[in-house]
N, C-alpha and C positions, 0 to 999 in steps of 0.2 A: 393662642387666642381661641375661645370657644366658638362653636358653630353659630350659636345665637348672636354673639357679638359680631361675628363676620357678616351675618345677614343684616346687621343694623348699620354697617359702615356706609357712608355716603361719599362717593369719590367723583370729583370733576376731572374729566379727561380731555386732553387737547391733542389733536393730530394735525401736523403740517409737514409730513415727510416729502410730499411731492406736489400735486396740483389740487388737492382737496383741503380746504380749511374746514376743520370739524371740531365741534365741542359737544360733549355729552355729560350727563350726570346719571350715575348708576348707584342704586342702593343694593347692598349685598353683592351678589355675584351674577344676578340675572334680572333685576328689576330696573328697567330703563325709565328714568324720570324725565329725561330730555335728550334729544338727539337732533342736532342741527348741523347742516353741511352746506357749504358754498362751493359749487363746482366751477372749474375754470375751463371746461371743455370747449365752449365756443371761442374763448380767447386763443387757445392753442391750435384750434382746428385748422386755421388758415396756414399754419406753419407745418402741419403734418406731424406734430410731436410736441413734447414739452419744451418750452423755452425757460430755463431756470430763473433768469432775471425777472421775467414777467411773472412767473409763479410766486417769487418772493414778494414782489410788489403787491400782488393781489392778497397775499396772506396779511400783509401790513394793513391793507384797507379793510379786511373782513374780520380780523380776530377779535377786536373789541366789541363789535356789533354782535358777533356770534356768542361771545361770553354773556352779554346782556340778555340775548334771546334765550339762551339755555337756562339761565336762572329764572327768567320769567315763565318759561314753559314748565319748569319744575315747581314753580311757586315757592322758591327758596331764596334766602339771602346767604351771603358768603359765610356767615357765622354758623350755618347749618351743616357745612361741609366738614369732612374729617381729613381730607388730603387732596392734593393736586397731583394728578398723574399726567405725564407728557411723553410723547415719542422723542427719545434721545437719538435714535438711529435704528437702522440705516436709512439713508435718504439723501436728498439734495441738501448740501450744507446750508445754503442761504435760506431755504424753506424751513429746515429744521430749526434754525436760529430764531425765527419769528415765534414759533410755538414755545421753545424753551425759554426765551426771554419773557414771554407773557406769563408762563407758569412760574418762573423765578420771581417775577414782580409780585404776582398774587401771593406766593408763599412768603415773601418778605413783608408785605403789607399786613397779611392776616396772621402770620405765625404758623400756618398750617404746614404739615410735612410735605416735602417735595419728593416725587417718585419718578425716576427715569425709567421708561419702558422700552424694551426692544420691539420694534415694529412687527417682526414676524411672529413673535410670541403673541402679539395682539391678534393676528390673523388666526392662529390656532385657537385662541380662547373665544373667538367669535362664535365657535360652535357651542361653547358653554352656555350661551344665552338661550339656546334652543333646548338643550339637554345636558346635564352635568357630564363632564368628561369622565370616561371610564378607563382605568389604567390596568395593565400597561397598554400603550397605544403607539401606533405609527401615524405620523402626520405627513401628508403630501402637501407641500406648499407650492402653489403655482401662481405666478404673477408676472408682471412685465419685467421685473428686475431679478426674480428669484425662482428657482426650481430646486427644491430640496426635500429629502426624506429625513424626518426627525423621529427619534425614538424617545418616549417619555415613560418612565416607570412610576412617576408620581408628579404632583403639581410642581411646576417650575424647574423640573429636572430634564434638561434637553441634551440629547446625544445625536450628533449629525451622522447619519448613515451614508449619505451620498448627496451630490448636488451637480449642477450643470458645470461642464468644463468650458462652455462658451456662451451661446445665447440662452437666456431663460426662455421658457416656452411662450410666455406672453410677448416677449420681444420678438420671437420668431413669428408669431401670429401677426404682429404689427408690420414686420418687414415684408412678409409674403403678401399681406393686404396691400401694401404700397406697390409691390410688383404687379398686382392685379388691378391697380388704379382705384382702389377703394378709399373712401374718406376716413379720416381720423374720428374716433378711435378705431384702429384697425381690427382688433380682436372681435368685437361684436359685429362689425361689418362683414368680416370673413365668415363668421358663424352663420349669419343670415344668408349669405350667398351660397354657402355649402348646403343649406337646406334644399336648394333648388337643383343640386347636382348629384352625380353618381360617382362612386369611387372607381373610376375607369383608368386612372393612371397609376402605374406601379412606381411607388416612391420608397426610398430606403428607410429602414428602421435602424438606428444606431444602438446596438445592444452593448457594445464595449466589453465583450467578454462574458462568459457564463455567470460569474459571480459578482459582476460589477453592479453597484447601485447608483452609479453616476449617470448623468445624462449628457447628450450632445445633440443640438438641433441645427447647428450651422450647416452640416452636410445636407440635411433635409431642405433647408432654405436654398442652398446652392443648387440642389437638384431641381427645385421649382424654377429657379432663375434660368437654368439651362433648358428646361422643358419649354418655357415660354419663348426662348430665343430660337429654338430649332423647330418648333411645331406650331401649327395654327390651332391653338388649343381652345377647348370649351372652358371658359373661366369658372363656371359653376362646378364642373367636374374636377378642375384643378384644386379649387377650394375644398371640396369634399374629400379628395384624395389626400391632400396635405393634412387636413384635420384628423382624418382617420389614422394616418401614420403617427402623428404626434400623440394622439390619445392612446393608441395601442401600447406605445412605450411607457407612458405614464402609468397605465393600469397594470401592466405586467411587472414593472419594477416595484410598484407599490405592494403587489401580492408577494413578490420575492422578499421584500423587506419584512412583511408579516411572517412569512415562513422562517426567515433567518432569526428573527427575534423571539418567535413564539407568541407574539401578541395576538389578541383576538379582536382588537378594536382598531379601525382605520378612520382617520379624520382627514377631510379635505379642507384646504384653506387657501385664501388668496383670491385676487380678482378673477383669474381664469376658472375658479370654482363655480362661477355663474354659467359656464358653458354647459348647455343642456346635454350634448352628446357625451361629454366627459362624465357628467353626473349619472347618466343612464348606464354607460359602460361600467362604471365603478359599482353601481347597484347590482348589476347582473353578475359581475365577477365575484363580488363580496358574497352574494347569496350562494353561488356555487361552492365557494371555499368555506362557508359557514362563519363568515367574519361580520361583526357588527360595524356598519358604516354610519358615520356622522357627517352630514352635509350642512353647511351654514345657511342661514336665511339669505335669500338673494340680496336683500337690502344691506347685509353685513359682509358681503363678499369683497366689495371694493373698500378703499380706505375710509375709516370712520373712527370716531372717538369713543364709541361704546366699548369696542374691544380693548382700547387703551385703558379706560377706566376699570374694566373688569380685571385685567392683569394687575393694575394698580391695587385693587382690593386684596388680591392674594399676596402681593409683595408687602403691603402694609401689615397684613396679618402676621407675616414672618419677621417683621421689623426691618425689612430691606428698604430703607429710605435714603435719599440723596441729601446734599446740602447745596447752598447757593454757589458753590464752586463748580457744580456740575456743568459740563459743556457738551455740545453736540458731538456725536461720533458717526460720521457718514458711512463708515464701514463696520459698524458695531456688529459683532458676531452673536449668534443665538446660543448663549450659555450663561448659567447662573451658578 
């Protein structure tokens, strides 16, 4: 497919992998015509985390309304679309089902191609909305459920270099936030508390061997737990010390991946990509190493459908489409 044709494609994206119901319409690979999101933060806040059944129910309530709003915002009708892209996985099975069923229904009614999208690919391609991805690259994906280093030599070619052996970094942030008595969502609350503290507590960094590109944050979390049990701690300093330890490992392993692959482009992706300390640390280190760093817009760090529609555009251009037998895959791996 020619570049001109690619730029003309109009894709509707649907994202319901966790607790955000999102619909977007994108023209080409970077023109956002509509982007609507219904958050469930207040609903899950009193439980201190995501309740899957409640998340699914809210997706059912919101999905049709958001589809209508997105079309209105874009000033389009269904017959103007070229395809329907939807998150197929990974994610919560019940939540994924709502989005996939909505997408399959639209595909069946309109005859438009159906495209299943891997959620983490979406997070990587959120960077493409700001500036076209430059290859080869290494992507650091950091979220509540994932911490991974991915190598890409070209569009839609993913090679996993390493990942977490236990807690994802976002999960670790949330767990430590609960230990500190902070409200949900824990990550942003801990980051805010850390701004008021100093890195006065010595906490471990799990390097896992000289050449390892894997991550482990459970030991760091346990160290915080033990620290809080045995000492009368300054919570602000604990938060700052924990955040510094986690970020140092993320940054250093990302640079190690860059050196191992020979790539000169580093991409940050996922919800934790909104963390200001992480963004600053990566900028500083990338500048020292002569590496080009791509950071997603803050509005596109968390789950959204713009990133799903963007990946859908590239998949459609390659002829990679699904059919109505497509099902959700809660543990879908990042590979095409």
